[in-house]
ROTOR-481233 format. One record per residue: x, y, z of N, C-alpha, C in turn. Coordinates in steps of 0.02 Angstrom, whole numbers, padded with zeros to 5 digits, always signed. Example, Ala and Ser with C-alpha at 12.3 -4.5 7.8 and 13.67 -1.06 7.14 Angstrom:
# ROTOR-481233
+00660-00284+00390+00615-00225+00390+00660-00165+00390;+00642-00112+00354+00684-00053+00357+00645+00002+00394;
***
This chain:
# ROTOR-481233
+03411+01701-00722+03381+01724-00784+03314+01690-00797;+03311+01625-00782+03249+01588-00793+03195+01611-00745;+03214+01621-00681+03165+01644-00632+03141+01714-00649;+03185+01756-00674+03165+01823-00695+03113+01819-00751;+03125+01774-00799+03077+01764-00854+03010+01739-00829;+03012+01693-00780+02951+01667-00750+02911+01723-00718;+02946+01767-00681+02913+01823-00647+02879+01869-00698;+02912+01881-00755+02883+01925-00806+02822+01892-00839;+02831+01828-00858+02776+01793-00892+02716+01783-00846;+02728+01778-00781+02673+01767-00734+02625+01826-00730;+02647+01884-00756+02604+01943-00757+02554+01942-00815;+02565+01898-00863+02520+01893-00921+02455+01859-00902;+02400+01877-00936+02337+01841-00924+02344+01767-00942;+02307+01725-00908+02312+01653-00920+02292+01636-00992;+02246+01674-01021+02226+01661-01090+02284+01669-01138;+02327+01718-01126+02387+01728-01168+02437+01672-01157;+02445+01651-01094+02490+01596-01080+02466+01531-01112;+02400+01521-01115+02374+01462-01149+02387+01465-01224;+02387+01525-01253+02405+01532-01323+02477+01512-01335;+02521+01531-01288+02591+01511-01292+02597+01435-01287;+02556+01405-01243+02557+01332-01236+02536+01298-01300;+02483+01324-01332+02456+01294-01392+02500+01303-01453;+02526+01364-01461+02561+01382-01523+02635+01366-01520;+02665+01369-01460+02737+01361-01454+02756+01297-01416;+02733+01291-01354+02757+01237-01311+02736+01168-01335;+02671+01159-01351+02647+01094-01372+02682+01069-01435;+02682+01108-01490+02717+01083-01550+02792+01074-01540;+02822+01117-01498+02894+01112-01486+02910+01046-01450;+02872+01030-01397+02885+00969-01358+02867+00906-01397;+02811+00908-01433+02785+00847-01464+02816+00833-01533;+02821+00885-01575+02843+00874-01644+02917+00888-01655;+02946+00936-01618+03015+00956-01630+03063+00919-01583;+03058+00933-01519+03102+00902-01469+03083+00829-01457;+03018+00814-01464+02992+00746-01451+03011+00725-01380;+02995+00769-01332+03016+00762-01263+02992+00696-01233;+03038+00652-01219+03025+00587-01187+02969+00548-01222;+02963+00556-01286+02907+00525-01323+02911+00449-01320;+02971+00421-01323+02978+00348-01319+02953+00321-01252;+02969+00358-01199+02947+00337-01132+02870+00342-01127;+02842+00397-01152+02770+00407-01150+02734+00350-01187;+02758+00335-01247+02726+00283-01288+02731+00214-01255;+02789+00199-01228+02798+00134-01194+02751+00129-01133;+02748+00182-01093+02706+00182-01033+02632+00174-01051;+02610+00211-01101+02539+00207-01121+02522+00140-01152;+02566+00114-01194+02553+00050-01227+02547-00007-01176;+02591-00006-01126+02589-00059-01074+02531-00050-01026;+02510+00013-01015+02456+00027-00967+02387+00017-00996;+02381+00023-01063+02316+00016-01096+02322-00034-01153;+02332-00098-01137+02341-00148-01190+02281-00157-01236;+02222-00135-01214+02162-00144-01254+02147-00084-01299;+02186-00031-01293+02175+00028-01336+02207+00017-01404;+02174+00042-01456+02200+00037-01524+02257+00087-01533;+02294+00080-01588+02350+00125-01602+02325+00196-01609;+02268+00205-01641+02241+00273-01650+02218+00303-01584;+02191+00262-01540+02171+00286-01473+02231+00307-01432;+02285+00268-01436+02346+00285-01400+02377+00349-01428;+02374+00357-01494+02400+00418-01526+02362+00479-01502;+02297+00473-01499+02255+00529-01475+02271+00545-01402;+02280+00493-01361+02295+00503-01290+02362+00537-01280;+02413+00518-01318+02478+00549-01309+02476+00623-01328;+02438+00640-01380+02430+00710-01398+02394+00749-01343;+02343+00718-01315+02307+00751-01259+02353+00762-01200;+02396+00713-01187+02443+00720-01132+02491+00779-01144;+02519+00785-01203+02567+00839-01216+02532+00907-01215;+02469+00910-01236+02431+00972-01228+02424+00990-01154;+02407+00940-01114+02401+00951-01042+02467+00972-01011;+02522+00939-01032+02588+00954-01004+02608+01026-01020;+02592+01049-01081+02606+01119-01100+02565+01166-01056;+02501+01148-01044+02458+01189-01000+02487+01191-00930;+02510+01134-00906+02538+01130-00839+02596+01179-00830;+02640+01182-00879+02698+01226-00875+02678+01299-00869;+02630+01321-00909+02610+01391-00906+02567+01405-00844;+02530+01355-00821+02491+01365-00760+02536+01375-00699;+02591+01336-00696+02638+01345-00641+02667+01415-00642;+02683+01440-00701+02708+01508-00708+02655+01558-00685;+02594+01549-00708+02539+01595-00691+02527+01596-00615;+02534+01538-00584+02522+01533-00512+02569+01574-00470;+02625+01595-00499+02674+01634-00462+02644+01700-00436;+02600+01731-00476+02571+01795-00457+02495+01793-00450;+02465+01734-00457+02392+01729-00454+02366+01749-00385;+02311+01785-00384+02281+01808-00321+02247+01749-00286;+02246+01751-00220+02214+01697-00181+02141+01688-00200;+02106+01743-00214+02035+01739-00231+02025+01700-00295;+02069+01711-00344+02062+01674-00406+02079+01601-00397;+02131+01586-00358+02150+01516-00348+02095+01477-00313;+02057+01509-00271+02002+01474-00237+01948+01453-00287;+01943+01490-00343+01895+01471-00396+01924+01416-00440;+01990+01418-00450+02021+01370-00496+02039+01304-00462;+02052+01306-00397+02069+01245-00360+02018+01238-00303;+01972+01192-00313+01917+01183-00265+01927+01118-00227;+01929+01123-00161+01934+01063-00119+01864+01046-00095;+01839+00989-00118+01768+00972-00107+01752+00955-00034;+01799+00925+00001+01786+00904+00070+01845+00921+00115;+01866+00983+00112+01923+01005+00152+01910+00996+00227;+01847+01000+00246+01830+00993+00317+01849+00924+00343;+01844+00872+00300+01863+00805+00321+01938+00801+00336;+01979+00832+00293+02051+00832+00304+02067+00870+00368;+02034+00927+00379+02046+00966+00440+02027+00927+00502;+01970+00891+00499+01948+00850+00557+02000+00796+00573;+02024+00762+00520+02074+00709+00531+02138+00737+00560;+02159+00795+00536+02220+00826+00561+02214+00843+00635;+02155+00866+00655+02145+00882+00726+02139+00819+00769;+02106+00767+00742+02095+00706+00781+02160+00670+00798;+02206+00667+00750+02269+00630+00762+02329+00677+00763;+02315+00742+00771+02366+00794+00776+02401+00807+00709;+02390+00764+00660+02422+00773+00595+02393+00727+00544;+02406+00741+00480+02382+00698+00426+02431+00701+00369;+02434+00646+00332+02475+00643+00271+02428+00640+00211;+02435+00688+00166+02396+00688+00104+02440+00659+00049;+02422+00600+00026+02460+00566-00026+02437+00591-00094;+02480+00628-00128+02465+00658-00192+02493+00615-00248;+02479+00635-00309+02507+00602-00368+02521+00656-00421;+02558+00637-00472+02572+00683-00527+02512+00685-00573;+02456+00706-00546+02392+00712-00582+02372+00785-00586;+02340+00803-00642+02315+00871-00649+02370+00921-00640;+02357+00972-00600+02409+01021-00582+02426+01011-00509;+02473+00966-00496+02490+00950-00426+02525+01009-00391;+02553+01055-00429+02585+01113-00398+02532+01160-00368;+02476+01167-00402+02423+01211-00376+02389+01183-00314;+02394+01118-00303+02361+01088-00245+02391+01116-00180;+02453+01141-00185+02484+01171-00126+02445+01232-00101;+02397+01256-00141+02356+01312-00120+02312+01294-00060;+02308+01230-00044+02269+01209+00014+02293+01245+00076;+02357+01262+00079+02384+01297+00137+02352+01365+00148;+02324+01394+00094+02290+01459+00099+02215+01451+00112;+02189+01389+00106+02117+01380+00107+02089+01347+00170;+02133+01328+00217+02107+01298+00279+02062+01348+00315;+02005+01324+00338+01962+01366+00379+01989+01370+00450;+02023+01316+00471+02056+01315+00537+02128+01339+00526;+02140+01401+00544+02205+01432+00532+02261+01407+00578;+02243+01363+00625+02296+01334+00668+02331+01276+00632;+02301+01250+00579+02331+01195+00541+02386+01222+00496;+02444+01190+00499+02502+01212+00459+02514+01161+00403;+02525+01186+00344+02537+01144+00285+02612+01136+00272;+02633+01074+00261+02702+01059+00243+02702+01019+00178;+02747+01035+00134+02751+00999+00070+02820+00969+00061;+02821+00904+00049+02885+00868+00042+02910+00874-00030;+02974+00886-00037+03003+00890-00104+03069+00851-00108;+03087+00832-00168+03151+00798-00180+03199+00849-00209;+03255+00860-00176+03303+00912-00197+03330+00897-00267;+03330+00948-00309+03357+00942-00376+03433+00949-00376;+03465+00917-00423+03538+00919-00426+03564+00989-00444;+03527+01024-00487+03548+01091-00507+03525+01141-00454;+03571+01176-00421+03552+01223-00367+03505+01278-00390;+03515+01305-00450+03471+01358-00475+03401+01332-00487;+03397+01273-00517+03330+01243-00529+03296+01229-00462;+03335+01207-00413+03307+01192-00347+03279+01255-00314;+03317+01310-00318+03294+01373-00288+03230+01398-00323;+03228+01390-00389+03169+01412-00426+03108+01371-00406;+03117+01305-00401+03062+01261-00381+03035+01280-00312;+03080+01293-00265+03059+01310-00197+03023+01377-00196;+03047+01425-00234+03013+01490-00235+02944+01485-00266;+02937+01447-00320+02872+01438-00352+02823+01403-00305;+02846+01352-00270+02802+01314-00226+02784+01353-00164;+02830+01392-00138+02816+01430-00077+02765+01485-00088;+02756+01505-00151+02707+01558-00166+02636+01536-00151;+02623+01472-00152+02555+01447-00143+02540+01429-00071;+02586+01441-00027+02573+01429+00044+02605+01365+00068;+02618+01361+00133+02649+01302+00162+02724+01305+00162;+02753+01263+00203+02826+01259+00209+02851+01197+00172;+02906+01204+00135+02935+01148+00098+02985+01111+00142;+02981+01044+00141+03027+01002+00180+03061+00954+00132;+03128+00954+00132+03165+00906+00091+03153+00836+00119;+03143+00787+00074+03121+00721+00096+03168+00688+00147;+03232+00702+00143+03279+00673+00191+03274+00704+00261;+03239+00761+00266+03230+00795+00330+03161+00782+00360;+03121+00742+00324+03051+00733+00345+03044+00697+00412;+03082+00644+00422+03076+00606+00484+03094+00650+00544;+03147+00688+00538+03167+00733+00592+03113+00785+00606;+03083+00810+00551+03030+00860+00559+02969+00831+00594;+02951+00769+00578+02894+00738+00610+02905+00726+00684;+02966+00710+00702+02983+00702+00774+02971+00768+00811;+02990+00823+00779+02979+00889+00810+02905+00907+00811;+02869+00890+00757+02798+00907+00753+02756+00867+00802;+02781+00810+00823+02744+00770+00872+02731+00810+00936;+02777+00856+00952+02770+00896+01013+02747+00967+01000;+02730+00981+00936+02707+01049+00919+02635+01059+00943;+02617+01120+00956+02549+01135+00980+02498+01134+00924;+02520+01146+00863+02473+01152+00807+02465+01086+00769;+02405+01071+00743+02397+01013+00699+02429+01029+00631;+02442+00978+00592+02477+00990+00529+02453+00940+00475;+02466+00959+00413+02454+00914+00356+02518+00914+00314;+02540+00854+00295+02600+00847+00253+02580+00820+00185;+02594+00857+00132+02579+00835+00065+02639+00798+00035;+02627+00737+00011+02682+00696-00017+02661+00668-00085;+02704+00678-00136+02694+00646-00200+02718+00574-00193;+02670+00528-00194+02686+00458-00176+02692+00412-00236;+02691+00439-00298+02695+00396-00357+02764+00399-00390;+02814+00423-00354+02882+00424-00380+02908+00352-00387;+02953+00341-00434+02982+00273-00439+03034+00265-00383;+03037+00206-00352+03086+00194-00299+03157+00188-00328;+03205+00203-00286+03274+00189-00304+03293+00122-00273;+03352+00098-00289+03374+00033-00262+03385+00036-00187;+03391+00096-00159+03402+00103-00087+03337+00117-00049;+03281+00121-00086+03217+00139-00055+03182+00078-00026;+03134+00093+00017+03088+00041+00042+03025+00046-00001;+03000-00012-00024+02945-00010-00071+02901-00071-00064;+02841-00067-00095+02792-00121-00095+02775-00137-00168;+02770-00202-00184+02751-00223-00251+02676-00232-00256;+02647-00209-00311+02575-00219-00322+02561-00216-00397;+02502-00239-00418+02482-00235-00488+02451-00166-00500;+02478-00131-00549+02458-00062-00561+02461-00048-00636;+02404-00031-00665+02400-00017-00737+02428-00076-00778;+02406-00136-00760+02425-00197-00796+02499-00215-00791;+02533-00187-00742+02604-00200-00735+02623-00211-00662;+02670-00255-00650+02697-00263-00582+02737-00200-00567;+02718-00165-00513+02745-00099-00500+02766-00092-00428;+02824-00061-00417+02848-00047-00350+02828+00023-00329;+02799+00030-00270+02779+00095-00243+02818+00109-00179;+02841+00170-00174+02872+00192-00111+02822+00185-00054;+02844+00161+00003+02798+00151+00060+02810+00202+00116;+02844+00257+00100+02860+00306+00152+02799+00335+00187;+02747+00350+00149+02686+00379+00179+02656+00330+00228;+02653+00267+00209+02625+00215+00253+02665+00207+00316;+02731+00203+00309+02775+00194+00367+02768+00251+00417;+02766+00313+00390+02761+00371+00434+02693+00375+00468;+02639+00359+00431+02572+00360+00460+02567+00311+00518;+02596+00252+00509+02593+00201+00562+02640+00218+00620;+02699+00242+00605+02748+00257+00657+02724+00313+00703;+02692+00364+00673+02671+00422+00713+02597+00423+00728;+02560+00371+00705+02489+00366+00721+02447+00422+00693;+02463+00445+00632+02425+00499+00602+02386+00474+00542;+02335+00511+00522+02291+00491+00468+02326+00496+00400;+02301+00458+00352+02327+00461+00284+02269+00462+00235;+02271+00509+00187+02218+00515+00138+02247+00517+00068;+02205+00501+00019+02224+00508-00051+02189+00570-00079;+02225+00610-00117+02196+00670-00148+02176+00654-00220;+02112+00641-00231+02086+00627-00298+02077+00692-00336;+02109+00696-00394+02109+00759-00433+02069+00751-00497;+02026+00799-00511+01985+00799-00570+01985+00868-00602;+01992+00870-00667+01990+00935-00702+01926+00940-00743;+01877+00980-00719+01814+00987-00756+01822+01025-00821;+01870+01071-00824+01885+01108-00885+01954+01139-00878;+01979+01164-00933+02047+01190-00935+02060+01243-00881;+02112+01233-00842+02131+01283-00792+02093+01277-00727;+02051+01226-00719+02012+01217-00658+02020+01145-00632;+02026+01139-00566+02038+01073-00535+01996+01066-00472;+01972+01005-00463+01934+00989-00402+01970+00931-00367;+01977+00938-00302+02012+00888-00262+01965+00861-00208;+01960+00795-00206+01919+00761-00155+01965+00714-00115;+01965+00721-00050+02007+00680-00008+01971+00615+00011;+02007+00560+00006+01979+00494+00023+02025+00461+00074;+01996+00440+00129+02036+00408+00182+02065+00343+00156;+02130+00334+00165+02162+00273+00142+02146+00213+00187;+02142+00226+00251+02129+00172+00299+02101+00204+00363;+02059+00168+00398+02029+00195+00459+02078+00197+00517;+02116+00144+00525+02163+00140+00582+02232+00118+00555;+02276+00166+00539+02340+00148+00509+02382+00098+00549;+02374+00100+00615+02414+00056+00657+02389-00015+00661;+02330-00029+00633+02299-00095+00641+02296-00134+00575;+02336-00116+00525+02335-00151+00461+02403-00183+00447;+02403-00231+00403+02464-00266+00385+02509-00221+00342;+02574-00233+00344+02620-00194+00301+02600-00199+00228;+02600-00142+00195+02585-00140+00123+02513-00123+00107;+02467-00130+00154+02396-00119+00140+02381-00046+00122;+02411+00000+00157+02398+00072+00144+02426+00090+00075;+02487+00067+00061+02518+00082-00003+02479+00052-00061;+02454-00009-00053+02415-00041-00106+02348-00006-00116;+02320+00019-00063+02257+00057-00068+02269+00122-00106;+02325+00154-00092+02344+00215-00129+02350+00199-00204;+02384+00145-00221+02393+00126-00291+02326+00112-00325;+02280+00082-00288+02214+00066-00315+02175+00131-00330;+02177+00178-00284+02141+00241-00294+02173+00283-00350;+02239+00282-00353+02274+00318-00407+02256+00289-00475;+02253+00223-00479+02235+00190-00542+02165+00212-00566;+02117+00214-00520+02050+00237-00537+02051+00310-00560;+02091+00350-00527+02098+00421-00544+02126+00428-00615;+02175+00387-00633+02206+00390-00699+02156+00367-00752;+02120+00313-00739+02071+00288-00788+02018+00340-00804;+02001+00381-00754+01949+00432-00764+01972+00488-00810;+02036+00508-00805+02064+00561-00847+02137+00544-00863;+02149+00496-00906+02218+00472-00917+02267+00524-00941;+02244+00574-00979+02290+00624-01006+02318+00669-00951;+02289+00667-00891+02309+00712-00837+02367+00685-00796;+02388+00622-00807+02445+00594-00769+02510+00608-00804;+02565+00607-00768+02631+00623-00795+02662+00562-00829;+02643+00549-00891+02666+00490-00927+02739+00495-00948;+02767+00554-00947+02838+00562-00967+02886+00539-00913;+02860+00526-00853+02902+00501-00799+02918+00428-00811;+02981+00409-00808+03002+00340-00822+02986+00296-00762;+02920+00288-00750+02895+00256-00689+02917+00184-00681;+02923+00148-00737+02939+00077-00735+03011+00064-00757;+03056+00110-00741+03126+00101-00759+03156+00040-00725;+03136+00029-00662+03162-00027-00624+03110-00083-00621;+03129-00143-00641+03088-00201-00631+03108-00236-00567;+03075-00292-00552+03090-00328-00490+03163-00351-00487;+03189-00374-00543+03259-00397-00545+03307-00340-00532;+03291-00280-00559+03335-00222-00549+03337-00201-00476;+03277-00198-00445+03273-00172-00376+03297-00222-00324;+03288-00286-00337+03303-00335-00285+03371-00368-00293;+03408-00349-00344+03476-00376-00352+03528-00324-00330;
***
């Protein structure tokens, strides 16, 4: 039923969907449901200790406006034409990513919950080198219906979805594939107690980052980049790829992950309302994870 509703709503013009975001979704999430408002406020207060209460209040409202926009943009993307997406999602240096993918047979694009991370999957439709195959890593949802809907929405923008527990096996197979590839990974998820992670200072807090991207880049000798996301105006995003390290196999453990955290922090400072503050990123402290 939900997917059917998404398919119907995706036929509406984006201007109408933005009206729904402004008039219904934003006030519903912020004033009525107060969706994860305590988490958002705690995250922002700890991340911006020098901001005044009024500045933090303004930032949280901007975030919920963006979050409402994100929801309707994901719906709109279900039926958006490729020509329009190329105008709304611009990759500034896609040639660099393609060159790296060819040089080392593959590349890992480390993404974050910035801007509209779902639309970034459109890169699979925008490669000039059509031999490059796009793969997007996802974490399986507990609800089977929600999981099917997520996969259908993401597959619409191009590329093949790989469940994170199947990634290592897939990379072993891709090592012998004839085509170069790019794997998109959201690398700002909070680690679980069973995960491998690296500690670093991030947004004024001691923070654990998953090191999966780093481990895979070094193990398979492939390039790793950070996808810097910027929104010049509503409904438009620009992505610039930045190499995380020149030689993944020649650096100490943790260096690639810490570089990712550094670039993400700069990205957030530039447009703080664009990050997913409702994610309970600091749920686990050092004592929780290491005990």
